[in-house]
N, C-alpha and C positions, 0 to 999 in steps of 0.2 A: 453470113455464109456458112461459117463453121457450125453454128447452131442448127441450121437446116440439115447439114450433112450428118451431124450427130443424131438428130431426130430421125432422119431416114434410115441410118444404120441401126438405131435402136428398134425401129419398126420392123426392119427385115429380120433382125435377130429374134424379136418377139414372135414373128410369124413362123420362123424356122423352129423355134422351141415348142410351139403349139401345133405343129404339123402332125395330123393323126397318122398312126401306124396301122399295121394289119390287125393287131389285137384290138385297137379302138374300133376298127370297122367290124370285126367279128362281134364285139359287144353291141354295137349299133344294130346289127342284124338280129341278134338275140332279143334285144329290147323291142324292136319293131315287129318281128315275125314269130317270136317265141320258139317253141320246139320245132315247128315246121322249118324255120330258117336254119336252126342248128342241124337238122337232118339233111337239109339241102346242101349245106356247106360240107358235111361229112360225105355225102354222095359225090359231090364235085371232087373232093380229095381222092376218093377211090377211083374215079374215072380218069384222073390225071389232070394236072393243071391247078385246080383249086383256085382259091382267092389269091390274087397276086397284086402287088403294088408297084406303081411307077412313082418314084420320088423326084420331085422337081425343086427340092429345097424348101420352098415356102408353101407348096401345095402337093397333093398326092392324087393319083388317079388309081382307083381300084377296079380290077377286072377279073373275069372268070375265064378259065380255059386258055386256048391259044397254043398250047404245047402238045396236047394229047388228043383225045377223041373229041373234046368239046371245041367248037370254034370260039374265037375271042369275042367276049361280050363285055363292053364297058358298063360298070355298075354304078359308080359314084365318084365324086370328087371330094377330097378333104382339104379344108383350108381354115386357118384361124381357129383350130380346135373343134370345128364342126364338120359334119359329113352331109353332103347334098347328093341325094340319089338322082341318077340320070333317068329321065322318063323318055321312052321311045314311042 
């Protein structure tokens, strides 16, 4: 029983340490979309809101807008060091 609890605790700590942040998401957008993605992020910052992150400890949700002129739009989830884009 103790071994299982230690293993679960180690897994949760590992996931928390590899939880991607905003900078990781920005790098992901730059890699996938190049200069167009960088310009899009800059334009979103100017309009207010920009890229934001909801942190759930072991996972993160990245979204755009919601506070200014732009309506909230969920963009991606981050989990275990990877980023998965949300397709609508």
